[in-house]
C-alpha positions in Angstrom: 7.3 28.1 33.0 5.1 25.2 31.9 4.1 27.2 28.8 7.8 27.8 28.0 8.6 24.1 28.6 5.8 23.1 26.2 7.0 25.6 23.6 10.5 24.2 23.8 9.1 20.7 23.5 7.2 21.6 20.3 10.3 23.3 18.9 12.4 20.3 19.6 9.8 18.0 18.0 9.6 20.1 14.9 13.4 20.4 14.5 13.5 16.8 13.2 11.7 17.9 10.1 14.8 20.0 9.1 17.2 17.2 9.4 19.0 15.9 6.3 17.7 12.3 6.8 14.1 13.6 7.0 14.5 15.4 3.7 15.9 12.2 2.1 12.9 10.3 3.6 10.5 12.7 1.8 12.2 12.0 -1.5 12.3 8.3 -0.9 8.6 8.4 0.0 8.0 10.0 -3.5 10.0 7.2 -5.1 8.0 4.6 -3.2 4.6 6.0 -4.1 5.3 6.7 -7.8 4.9 3.2 -9.2 1.8 2.3 -7.1 -1.0 3.8 -9.2 0.9 2.9 -12.4 0.0 -0.7 -11.8 -3.4 -0.1 -10.4 -5.9 2.7 -11.1 -3.9 4.7 -13.7 -3.2 1.4 -15.6 -6.9 0.4 -15.3 -8.0 3.8 -16.8 -5.6 3.2 -19.8 -6.8 -0.4 -20.2 -10.5 0.7 -20.1 -9.9 3.5 -22.7 -8.1 0.9 -24.9 -11.3 -1.2 -24.9 -10.1 -3.9 -22.5 -13.0 -5.7 -20.7 -13.7 -5.0 -17.0 -13.1 -8.7 -16.3 -9.6 -8.5 -17.8 -9.0 -5.2 -15.9 -10.0 -6.9 -12.7 -7.7 -9.8 -13.4 -4.8 -7.4 -14.2 -5.0 -6.1 -10.7 -3.4 -9.5 -9.6 0.0 -8.0 -10.6 -0.3 -6.0 -7.4 0.0 -9.3 -5.4 3.7 -8.5 -5.4 3.0 -5.9 -2.7 1.1 -8.5 -0.7 3.6 -11.3 -0.7 6.7 -9.2 -0.3 7.3 -10.8 3.1 8.4 -13.9 1.3 11.6 -12.2 0.0 12.0 -9.5 2.6 14.3 -11.8 4.7 16.5 -12.2 1.6 16.8 -8.4 1.2 17.4 -8.2 5.0 20.4 -10.5 4.8 21.8 -10.8 1.2 24.5 -8.5 0.1 24.6 -7.4 -3.5 28.0 -7.6 -5.2 29.9 -4.3 -5.7 26.8 -2.1 -4.8 26.9 -3.3 -1.2 30.5 -2.2 -0.8 29.8 1.2 -2.4 26.4 2.0 -0.8 25.6 -0.4 2.0 23.0 -3.1 2.0 19.8 -1.0 2.1 20.8 1.6 -0.4 22.2 -1.1 -2.8 18.8 -2.8 -2.9 17.0 0.5 -3.2 19.1 1.5 -6.2 18.7 -1.9 -8.0 14.9 -1.9 -7.4 14.6 1.7 -8.7 16.6 1.0 -11.9 14.4 -2.1 -12.6 11.2 -0.1 -12.0 12.4 2.7 -14.3 13.2 0.1 -17.0 9.7 -1.5 -16.6 8.0 1.9 -17.0 10.0 2.5 -20.2 8.8 -1.0 -21.4 5.2 0.0 -20.6 5.5 3.2 -22.5 6.4 1.3 -25.6 3.4 -1.1 -25.2 -0.1 -0.9 -26.6 -2.8 -2.8 -24.8 -5.2 -2.4 -27.7 -2.8 -4.4 -29.9 -1.3 -6.9 -27.4 -2.1 -7.1 -23.7 0.6 -9.6 -22.7 3.6 -7.1 -22.9 1.6 -4.8 -20.6 1.1 -7.7 -18.2 4.8 -8.6 -18.2 6.1 -5.1 -17.7 3.4 -4.3 -15.0 4.4 -7.5 -13.1 8.1 -6.5 -13.2 7.2 -3.0 -12.1 5.2 -4.3 -9.2 7.9 -6.6 -7.9 10.6 -3.9 -8.3 8.4 -1.4 -6.4 7.6 -3.9 -3.6 11.4 -4.6 -3.3 12.1 -0.9 -3.1 9.4 -0.5 -0.3 11.1 -3.3 1.8 14.5 -1.6 1.5 13.2 1.9 2.2 11.3 0.6 5.3 14.5 -1.1 6.6 16.6 2.0 6.0 14.0 4.2 7.8 14.0 1.8 10.8 17.8 1.9 11.0 18.3 5.6 10.1 16.8 7.1 13.3 15.9 6.4 16.9 12.4 5.3 17.9 11.4 8.8 18.9 12.1 10.1 15.4 10.3 7.3 13.6 7.0 9.2 13.7 8.5 12.2 11.9 10.2 10.0 9.2 6.9 8.1 8.7 5.0 11.4 8.4 7.3 12.9 5.7 7.4 9.5 3.9 3.6 9.6 3.7 3.7 13.2 2.4 6.2 12.2 -0.3 4.2 9.1 -1.1 1.0 11.2 -1.6 2.8 13.7 -3.8 3.9 10.9 -6.0 0.3 9.7 -6.2 -0.6 13.1 -7.6 2.2 12.8 -10.2 1.3 9.2 -11.2 -2.4 9.8 -10.9 -3.4 13.3 -12.1 -0.1 14.0 -13.8 -0.2 10.8 -15.8 -3.9 11.3 -16.9 -3.2 14.9 -17.9 -0.2 13.8 -20.1 -2.3 10.9 -21.5 -5.1 13.2 -22.6 -2.8 15.9 -23.8 -0.2 13.8 -25.5 -0.5 10.0 -25.2 -0.3 7.1 -22.7 3.2 6.3 -24.0 4.4 9.8 -23.1 2.7 9.5 -19.7 4.6 6.3 -18.7 7.9 7.6 -20.2 7.7 10.7 -18.0 7.0 8.5 -15.0 10.1 6.5 -15.8 12.1 9.7 -15.8 10.6 10.7 -12.4 12.1 7.5 -10.9 15.3 9.5 -11.1 14.2 11.2 -7.9 14.5 7.9 -6.0 17.8 7.0 -7.7 19.3 10.3 -6.7 17.9 10.0 -3.1 19.4 6.5 -2.8 22.8 7.8 -3.8 22.6 10.8 -1.5 21.1 9.1 1.5 23.5 8.7 4.4 24.9 5.2 5.0 23.5 4.0 8.3 24.5 1.3 10.7 22.8 -1.9 9.5 21.8 -4.8 11.6 23.3 -8.0 10.1 21.1 -10.3 12.1 18.9 -10.1 15.2 20.0 -11.7 18.4 18.9 -15.3 18.3 19.8 -18.0 20.7 22.4 -20.2 19.0 21.1 -23.3 20.7 17.7 -22.6 19.0 19.5 -22.4 15.6 21.4 -25.6 16.4 18.2 -27.5 17.3 16.7 -26.4 14.0 19.8 -27.5 12.0 19.9 -30.8 13.9 16.2 -31.6 13.0 17.2 -31.2 9.4 20.1 -33.6 9.8 22.3 -31.0 8.0 26.1 -30.6 8.3 28.8 -28.5 6.6 27.6 -26.1 4.0 24.1 -27.4 4.4 24.1 -26.6 8.1 25.4 -23.1 7.5 22.6 -22.5 4.9 20.0 -23.9 7.3 21.2 -21.6 10.0 20.9 -18.6 7.7 17.5 -19.7 6.7 16.3 -19.9 10.3 17.7 -16.5 11.3 16.4 -14.8 8.2 13.1 -16.4 7.5 11.9 -18.6 10.3 12.8 -16.6 13.4 10.8 -13.4 12.8 7.6 -15.4 12.4 8.3 -17.7 15.3 8.9 -14.6 17.5 5.5 -13.1 16.5 3.5 -16.3 17.1 5.4 -17.0 20.4 4.5 -13.5 21.7 0.8 -13.5 20.9 -0.1 -17.2 20.8 -3.3 -18.1 19.0 -4.3 -14.4 19.1 -1.7 -14.0 16.3 -4.2 -15.5 13.9 -6.9 -13.1 15.0 -4.6 -10.1 14.7 -3.5 -11.1 11.2 -7.1 -11.7 10.2 -8.0 -8.2 11.6 -5.2 -6.6 9.6 -6.0 -8.6 6.5 -9.7 -7.7 6.5 -9.4 -4.1 7.5 -8.9 -2.6 4.0 -10.8 -5.2 2.0 -13.7 -2.8 1.0 -11.2 -0.2 -0.3 -9.1 -2.6 -2.2 -12.0 -4.4 -3.9 -13.9 -1.1 -4.6 -10.7 0.7 -5.8 -10.1 -1.5 -8.9 -13.5 -0.5 -10.3 -13.5 3.1 -9.3 -11.8 4.4 -12.5 -13.9 2.2 -14.8 -17.0 3.6 -13.1 -15.9 7.2 -13.7 -15.2 6.4 -17.4 -18.4 4.4 -17.9 -20.5 7.3 -16.3 -19.0 9.7 -18.9 -16.4 11.7 -17.0 -13.5 13.0 -19.1 -9.9 12.0 -18.2 -9.1 15.7 -17.3 -12.0 15.8 -14.8 -10.9 12.5 -13.2 -7.3 13.8 -13.0 -8.4 17.1 -11.4 -10.9 15.8 -8.9 -9.8 12.2 -8.2 -6.1 12.3 -8.6 -5.2 15.8 -7.6 -7.9 17.1 -5.2 -8.5 13.6 -3.9 -4.9 13.1 -2.8 -5.0 16.2 -0.6 -8.2 14.9 1.0 -6.3 11.7 1.7 -3.5 13.6 3.3 -6.0 15.6 5.4 -7.6 12.3 6.6 -4.2 10.8 7.4 -3.2 13.9 9.5 -6.5 13.9 11.4 -6.1 10.1 11.9 -2.7 10.7 13.5 -4.2 13.3 15.9 -7.2 11.1 16.8 -4.9 8.0 17.4 -2.8 10.1 19.7 -5.8 11.4 21.6 -8.1 8.4 21.8 -5.6 5.5 21.5 -4.8 3.1 18.7 -7.8 0.7 19.0 -10.6 3.3 19.3 -9.2 5.2 16.3 -8.8 1.9 14.4 -12.5 1.1 15.0 -13.5 4.6 13.8 -11.4 4.2 10.7 -13.0 0.8 9.9 -16.5 2.2 10.3 -15.7 5.2 8.1 -14.0 3.2 5.4 -16.8 0.7 5.2 -19.7 3.2 5.2 -18.2 5.4 2.6 -18.3 2.7 0.0 -22.0 3.5 -0.2 -21.2 7.0 -1.4 -20.4 5.5 -4.8 -24.0 4.2 -5.0 -25.1 7.8 -4.7 -22.6 8.8 -7.4 -23.8 6.2 -9.8 -27.3 7.7 -9.5 -26.0 11.3 -10.1 -24.2 10.5 -13.3 -21.4 12.5 -14.8 -21.8 15.4 -12.4 -18.4 16.9 -11.3 -19.9 18.3 -8.1 -21.1 14.8 -7.1 -17.7 13.4 -8.0 -16.0 16.0 -5.8 -18.3 15.2 -2.8 -17.8 11.4 -3.3 -14.0 11.8 -3.4 -14.0 14.2 -0.4 -15.7 11.6 1.8 -14.0 8.5 0.4 -10.5 9.8 0.4 -10.7 11.5 3.8 -12.0 8.3 5.4 -9.4 6.2 3.5 -6.5 8.4 4.7 -7.8 8.3 8.3 -8.2 4.5 8.3 -4.8 4.0 6.7 -3.0 6.0 9.4 -4.8 4.2 12.1 -3.8 0.8 10.6 -0.1 1.8 10.2 -0.1 2.9 13.9 -1.6 -0.4 14.9 0.7 -2.6 12.8 3.7 -0.7 14.2 2.6 -1.4 17.7 2.7 -5.1 17.1 6.3 -5.2 15.7 9.3 -6.5 17.7 12.1 -4.1 16.8 14.6 -7.0 16.6 12.7 -8.2 13.5 11.2 -4.9 12.4 11.8 -5.1 8.7 10.6 -8.7 8.2 7.6 -8.5 10.6 6.4 -5.2 9.2 6.6 -6.7 5.7 4.5 -9.6 7.0 1.9 -7.2 8.4 1.8 -4.9 5.4 1.5 -8.1 3.2 -1.3 -9.5 5.4 -3.3 -6.3 5.2 -3.3 -6.2 1.4 -3.5 -9.9 0.5 -7.3 -10.6 1.0 -8.3 -7.4 -0.7 -6.0 -8.0 -3.7 -7.3 -11.5 -4.2 -10.9 -10.4 -4.1 -10.1 -7.2 -6.1 -9.1 -9.4 -9.0 -12.7 -10.6 -9.2 -14.2 -7.1 -9.0 -14.7 -6.8 -12.7 -16.4 -10.2 -12.9 -18.7 -9.1 -10.0 -19.7 -5.9 -11.8 -20.3 -7.8 -15.1 -22.3 -10.5 -13.2 -24.5 -7.9 -11.6 -25.0 -6.1 -14.9 -26.1 -9.3 -16.5 -28.7 -9.9 -13.8 -31.8 -8.2 -15.3 -33.8 -8.6 -12.1 -31.2 -6.4 -10.3 -30.5 -3.8 -12.9 -33.8 -3.1 -14.6 -35.4 -1.5 -11.5 -32.3 0.6 -11.1 -32.3 1.7 -14.7 -36.0 2.7 -14.3 -35.0 4.9 -11.3 -32.3 6.9 -13.2 -32.6 7.5 -17.0 -28.9 8.0 -17.5 -28.2 4.5 -16.1 -27.8 1.5 -18.5 -27.7 -2.2 -17.7 -23.9 -1.9 -17.8 -23.5 1.0 -15.4 -26.4 -0.1 -13.1 -24.3 -3.2 -12.2 -21.9 -0.9 -10.2 -24.7 -0.2 -7.6 -25.1 -3.7 -6.1 -21.3 -4.1 -6.4 -20.6 -1.1 -4.1 -23.2 -2.3 -1.7 -21.4 -5.6 -1.6 -18.0 -4.0 -1.0 -19.5 -2.0 1.9 -20.7 -5.3 3.5 -17.2 -6.7 3.2 -16.0 -4.3 6.0 -18.2 -5.8 8.7 -15.9 -8.7 9.7 -13.0 -6.3 10.4 -15.3 -4.2 12.6 -16.3 -7.3 14.6 -12.7 -8.4 15.0 -11.7 -4.9 16.3 -14.5 -5.1 18.9 -13.3 -8.6 19.9 -9.7 -7.4 20.3 -10.7 -4.3 22.2 -12.8 -6.4 24.6 -10.2 -9.1 25.2 -7.1 -6.8 25.0 -4.6 -9.6 24.0 -1.0 -8.5 24.9 2.4 -9.9 23.9 4.1 -12.4 26.2 7.6 -11.5 27.1 9.8 -11.9 24.0 11.8 -15.1 24.0 14.7 -15.8 21.8 13.3 -17.2 18.6 
């Protein structure tokens, strides 16, 4: 009987993956993941091949700050209704569709740009793409939260990640294959066409019950308005501002007190090594002499499946050991595996060495990413889910993105320091002063993971818990 009960439980759990909304979530995950590499590593490979300096490539990564500051306009998306589209599709799908159309247009603009001739158009279109993509992420997260009950959120998150990773294969390996076989313009134009998957998904997604505003004590809103000495239309605007923007953050800081700062620091520092290292990964491969097709096959195609494997194992470990222990394991793994790139630099353009490096790095990255998502989700108050999750996802990316923009300058600085690179060049004949600069860089990025490990140990020791949620 217990065995039959367990079997029925597994069958019931798996049935959610056949539901219509789950299939839509898979397609929306693809749409969400498609633009990501096109403003990061795929774009950096294009820029490096076009002769753009590593310093400029590092600075270009700042367009990705759109993903890290999306909490600033998440409340607007949470509350503002788009004319016409809102009536036809509902608030969430309306914002999805608008963001997807803008993203597709930006990709078309990139396809007609040439960074070797003029870098500014590439910067402008990449910035538009990043903001449109971040807006799409906010609306998809909100739709996911409202589209299913809490017990089905795990399944929706799982298929979202699967769709996202498949999109990374398309925008990573697929784009590089097209770029080598045809041109970079063709690669970005094909990616613009693939945004049609998201557009179709937004149109076919079921319209869900949408929360207009969380439950907030009106006396709290009245006090806020009174402090501003507002009346009439100004008072109504101030009330909207409080409900949409202020209340979600007040709620989080009220529940965790000063520990909120520690938790945000932990989240912000957790993926710093990966973000800073990631900007210079493709320039390293190119500078070592790997062909684009090799990078596409090993890094963008095979590597994505290693990330998926790490993510799935991370989910199992988190369920078995708990969120914090798995979070600590992920931080240690993600920090330590930055050093594998030091070994790769010494090996040179060896496809086997690249495959080993990507296996270790991507598996640990997928593992750590799942553990972090589970931890951030555990901190969210469901009454403010969309905005608070946007805050956490912004916080986890902001420090890494800021430092990542300096990654090219760091490598160039190390390369220009003869006392550092000359002994390294002597150890490996294929190394030059330019490529030897990557070695101290990756050692530095590994060290950047130590603060997050210490914060996890502190949180695990003190176990800060939320106070009872009060009306914001």
